[in-house]
C-alpha positions as CSV (number, residue, x, y, z in Angstrom):
1,M,23.3,-26.0,12.0
2,P,26.3,-25.6,10.3
3,P,26.6,-22.0,7.9
4,S,26.4,-24.3,5.1
5,Q,23.0,-25.4,5.8
6,Q,21.7,-22.7,6.6
7,P,18.2,-21.6,4.7
8,P,19.0,-19.0,2.0
9,N,18.5,-15.1,3.0
10,V,16.4,-12.9,0.8
11,R,19.7,-12.0,-1.3
12,Q,20.8,-15.4,-1.9
13,R,17.3,-16.1,-3.4
14,R,17.4,-13.0,-5.2
15,V,20.9,-14.2,-6.8
16,A,19.7,-17.9,-7.7
17,R,16.5,-16.1,-9.0
18,A,19.1,-14.2,-11.4
19,L,20.6,-16.9,-12.5
20,R,17.5,-19.0,-13.4
21,R,15.9,-15.8,-15.2
22,W,19.9,-15.4,-17.1
23,R,19.6,-18.8,-18.1
24,N,15.6,-18.4,-19.7
25,N,16.4,-15.5,-21.7
26,A,19.1,-17.4,-23.4
27,G,16.5,-19.8,-24.2
28,Q,18.5,-22.7,-22.8
29,K,17.8,-25.8,-21.0
30,L,19.6,-26.8,-17.4
31,D,21.5,-29.6,-19.7
32,E,23.2,-27.1,-22.2
33,T,25.0,-24.5,-20.2
34,G,25.6,-27.4,-17.9
35,K,27.4,-28.8,-20.5
36,Q,29.4,-25.3,-21.7
37,L,30.7,-24.9,-18.3
38,G,31.3,-28.9,-17.7
39,W,29.0,-28.7,-14.3
40,S,26.4,-31.3,-13.8
41,D,22.5,-30.4,-14.4
42,S,22.3,-30.9,-10.3
43,K,24.7,-28.5,-9.7
44,L,23.2,-25.8,-11.5
45,S,20.0,-26.7,-10.5
46,R,21.2,-26.5,-6.9
47,L,22.3,-22.9,-7.6
48,E,19.2,-21.8,-9.1
49,T,17.3,-22.7,-6.1
50,A,19.7,-21.4,-3.6
51,A,20.8,-25.2,-2.1
52,V,23.9,-23.9,-2.9
53,H,24.5,-20.3,-2.6
54,A,26.3,-18.8,-5.7
55,G,29.6,-17.1,-5.6
56,P,31.4,-14.8,-8.0
57,A,33.6,-17.6,-9.5
58,E,30.1,-19.2,-10.6
59,I,28.2,-15.9,-11.2
60,I,31.2,-14.6,-13.6
61,A,31.4,-18.3,-15.3
62,L,27.3,-18.2,-16.0
63,A,27.2,-14.6,-17.4
64,T,30.2,-15.1,-19.4
65,V,28.3,-18.3,-21.4
66,L,24.7,-16.9,-20.7
67,G,25.7,-13.1,-23.2
68,V,24.7,-11.3,-19.7
69,D,26.3,-7.5,-19.9
70,E,28.9,-6.6,-17.5
71,A,26.9,-4.1,-15.3
72,E,24.0,-6.7,-14.6
73,R,26.7,-9.4,-14.1
74,D,28.7,-7.3,-11.3
75,R,25.5,-6.3,-9.7
76,T,24.7,-9.9,-8.9
77,V,28.5,-10.3,-8.2
78,R,28.2,-7.5,-5.4
79,L,25.1,-8.8,-4.2
80,A,26.2,-12.2,-3.9
81,V,29.1,-11.1,-1.7
82,S,26.6,-8.8,0.5
83,A,24.9,-12.1,1.2
84,T,27.5,-13.2,3.4
85,Q,29.2,-10.1,4.3
86,S,26.5,-7.6,5.4
87,R,25.1,-7.2,9.0
88,D,21.6,-7.7,9.5
89,E,20.4,-4.1,9.7
90,W,16.8,-5.2,10.6
91,G,17.7,-7.7,13.3
92,T,17.5,-5.2,16.2
93,Y,13.7,-5.3,15.8
94,G,12.2,-8.0,18.1
95,P,9.4,-10.3,16.6
96,G,7.0,-8.3,17.7
97,S,7.6,-5.6,15.1
98,L,8.8,-7.9,12.5
99,R,7.0,-11.2,12.1
100,G,7.5,-13.6,9.6
101,D,8.1,-13.1,6.0
102,L,7.9,-9.1,6.9
103,K,11.9,-8.9,7.6
104,D,12.3,-10.4,3.9
105,F,9.7,-7.8,2.5
106,I,11.4,-4.5,4.4
107,E,14.8,-6.2,3.6
108,D,14.2,-6.0,-0.2
109,E,11.9,-2.4,0.2
110,S,15.6,-1.0,1.5
111,E,17.1,-1.8,-1.5
112,A,14.4,-1.4,-4.1
113,V,14.4,1.2,-6.6
114,E,10.5,0.9,-6.6
115,V,7.5,-0.1,-4.8
116,R,4.3,-0.6,-6.0
117,T,1.2,-1.5,-3.4
118,V,-2.5,-2.1,-4.3
119,E,-4.7,-1.4,-0.7
120,M,-8.0,-1.7,-0.4
121,V,-9.3,-0.8,3.3
122,L,-6.1,1.4,4.4
123,V,-3.6,4.0,3.3
124,T,-0.8,2.2,2.4
125,G,1.6,2.1,5.0
126,L,4.5,4.0,3.8
127,L,2.1,6.8,3.8
128,Q,0.6,6.8,7.1
129,T,0.6,9.1,9.6
130,D,2.0,8.4,13.2
131,R,-1.2,9.3,14.2
132,Y,-3.4,7.1,12.0
133,S,-0.9,4.4,12.4
134,E,-1.2,4.1,15.8
135,E,-4.7,3.9,16.0
136,L,-4.5,0.6,13.6
137,L,-2.3,-0.8,16.0
138,R,-4.3,0.1,19.5
139,A,-7.2,-1.3,17.5
140,W,-5.5,-4.5,16.4
141,E,-3.6,-5.0,19.8
142,P,-5.1,-3.0,22.6
143,D,-2.8,-4.2,25.2
144,L,0.5,-3.5,22.7
145,D,3.4,-3.3,25.1
146,Q,5.1,0.5,24.8
147,K,8.5,-1.0,24.1
148,V,6.7,-2.9,21.2
149,L,5.0,0.4,20.1
150,D,8.2,2.5,20.6
151,E,9.8,-0.1,18.3
152,R,7.4,0.0,15.5
153,R,7.6,3.8,16.0
154,R,11.1,3.4,15.0
155,L,10.7,0.5,12.2
156,R,7.8,3.1,10.5
157,R,10.3,6.3,10.6
158,Q,13.1,4.1,9.3
159,R,11.2,2.5,6.5
160,R,10.0,6.0,5.0
161,A,13.2,8.0,5.5
162,R,13.8,6.3,1.7
163,L,11.0,8.4,0.5
164,D,12.9,11.4,1.6
165,D,16.6,10.3,0.4
166,Q,18.5,13.4,-1.7
167,A,20.8,11.0,-3.5
168,D,18.4,7.7,-4.2
169,P,14.6,8.4,-2.9
170,L,12.3,5.2,-2.8
171,R,9.8,5.3,-5.9
172,L,6.4,5.0,-4.6
173,H,3.2,4.2,-6.9
174,A,0.4,3.5,-4.4
175,I,-3.0,2.5,-5.3
176,M,-6.1,2.8,-2.7
177,L,-9.4,1.7,-3.0
178,E,-11.4,5.2,-2.2
179,T,-13.1,3.1,1.1
180,A,-9.5,3.5,2.4
181,L,-10.1,7.3,2.7
182,T,-13.3,7.4,4.3
183,L,-13.1,5.1,6.6
184,P,-13.0,7.1,10.3
185,I,-9.7,5.7,11.5
186,G,-9.2,7.6,14.8
187,G,-12.0,10.1,14.0
188,P,-12.3,12.9,11.3
189,L,-9.0,15.4,13.2
190,I,-6.6,12.0,12.4
191,M,-8.5,11.5,9.2
192,A,-8.5,15.3,8.0
193,D,-4.4,15.2,8.9
194,Q,-4.0,11.7,6.9
195,L,-5.3,12.9,3.9
196,D,-3.4,16.4,4.4
197,H,-0.5,14.4,4.2
198,L,-1.3,12.1,1.4
199,A,-1.8,15.8,-0.9
200,T,1.4,16.4,0.4
201,C,2.8,13.4,-0.7
202,S,1.2,13.3,-4.1
203,E,3.3,16.3,-5.0
204,K,6.6,14.9,-4.9
205,A,8.3,13.7,-7.6
206,N,9.2,10.0,-6.5
207,I,5.3,9.1,-5.3
208,T,2.4,8.7,-7.6
209,I,-1.0,8.2,-5.8
210,Q,-4.1,6.9,-7.6
211,V,-7.6,6.4,-5.9
212,L,-9.9,3.5,-7.3
213,P,-13.1,5.2,-7.3
214,A,-15.8,3.9,-5.1
215,N,-18.5,3.5,-7.8
216,L,-15.5,1.5,-10.1
217,G,-18.2,-1.8,-9.5
218,A,-16.1,-4.9,-9.5
219,F,-12.4,-5.0,-10.5
220,P,-9.9,-7.4,-11.3
221,G,-7.9,-8.9,-7.8
222,F,-11.0,-7.0,-6.0
223,G,-10.5,-7.0,-2.2
224,T,-6.4,-8.3,-2.6
225,A,-4.1,-6.0,-0.9
226,Y,-0.3,-6.4,-1.7
227,H,3.0,-5.0,-2.3
228,L,5.2,-5.5,-5.1
229,V,9.0,-4.8,-4.8
230,Y,11.2,-3.9,-8.0
231,V,14.9,-4.0,-6.9
232,E,16.1,-3.5,-10.6
233,Q,13.8,-1.3,-13.2
234,D,10.2,-2.8,-14.1
235,V,11.6,-6.0,-12.9
236,A,9.5,-7.0,-10.2
237,M,11.3,-9.3,-7.8
238,A,8.5,-10.4,-5.1
239,A,5.1,-9.6,-3.9
240,Y,4.2,-9.3,-0.2
241,V,0.8,-10.2,1.0
242,D,-0.2,-9.1,4.5
243,G,-2.4,-11.7,6.5
244,L,-4.2,-12.1,10.0
245,T,-1.0,-13.3,11.7
246,D,1.7,-13.5,9.5
247,G,2.1,-12.4,5.8
248,A,3.5,-14.1,2.6
249,Y,6.6,-13.3,0.8
250,I,5.9,-14.5,-2.9
251,E,9.2,-15.0,-5.4
252,E,7.9,-17.3,-7.8
253,E,8.5,-15.8,-11.1
254,D,5.0,-16.9,-12.2
255,Q,3.0,-15.8,-9.1
256,V,4.4,-12.6,-9.2
257,A,3.9,-11.9,-12.9
258,A,-0.1,-12.2,-11.9
259,Y,0.2,-9.6,-9.3
260,T,2.2,-7.7,-11.6
261,L,-0.5,-7.7,-14.0
262,N,-3.2,-7.1,-11.6
263,F,-1.4,-3.6,-10.9
264,E,-1.2,-3.0,-14.4
265,R,-5.5,-3.8,-15.2
266,L,-5.9,-1.6,-11.7
267,R,-3.5,1.3,-13.1
268,E,-5.6,1.9,-16.0
269,R,-9.1,1.8,-14.0
270,A,-7.9,3.9,-11.2
271,L,-8.0,7.9,-11.7
272,S,-5.0,9.6,-13.0
273,P,-2.3,11.0,-10.3
274,D,-4.1,14.4,-11.3
275,E,-7.3,13.3,-10.8
276,S,-7.2,11.5,-7.8
277,A,-5.1,14.5,-6.3
278,R,-8.5,16.2,-6.7
279,R,-10.5,13.7,-5.5
280,I,-7.9,13.2,-2.0
281,A,-8.8,17.2,-1.4
282,E,-12.3,16.7,-1.8
283,I,-12.3,13.9,1.1
284,K,-10.0,15.9,3.1
285,R,-12.7,19.2,2.8
286,A,-15.3,16.5,3.9
287,W,-13.0,15.4,6.8
288,K,-12.6,18.8,8.1
289,L,-16.2,20.0,8.1
290,K,-16.7,17.2,10.7
291,E,-14.0,17.9,12.9
């Protein structure tokens, strides 16, 4: 397949969404913007859907007629350039570690300013200890090849490293149903260690943990776990929902908005970060008594 016909990568799709957002924020229709630039409706539509990859000239032209500030314009230009020039940092991982849409999610996660995650059954991935995570992997795939296990360890540690980045740490806001803290994954010793790790993480300035109490009853989005990626401040770019054999990386704005709204509703219903820390400590003590 010629390079021009290659499907757009995750960065190119982000550029396209930015162009569409600029036009919508300016309250213009396709033909109105196209007329100012001497472009056809179809050309602008192709740029906004990443059917054609926008270059710096197109981005600067659109930013000018739509009144986009220089800082945002320049960020988008750099993103478009990096989409065609940057190496595939995650290409060293095989399909046993990065399947389907998970690669797109992790690529955006690596450049995100914040990730917001909701978990119903498990401790959220970025906060899992090695032993907890490997218990899950062994249960999921009992005959997992040692090479794949080692690769997943490396991937997990590479992802977690951003939480401790001294210059630009990833912000993480995790909401977990209390059930995730009480399921005996690996037994009392592993669970006590996992909750001790959560307690330590909750003390970091860039990590917020909230617990949805088990007695809450029904709540919005009950049973749905997902991850929201914020590449810009307070602008969710995508949502990732894991599945049995594959995950779904959701980029449509209306669907992402639904997940964003759900997160805000759960944040209001969950225990505060301080109350959550106390609840984690209580559950940890219960696990230690069972060791």
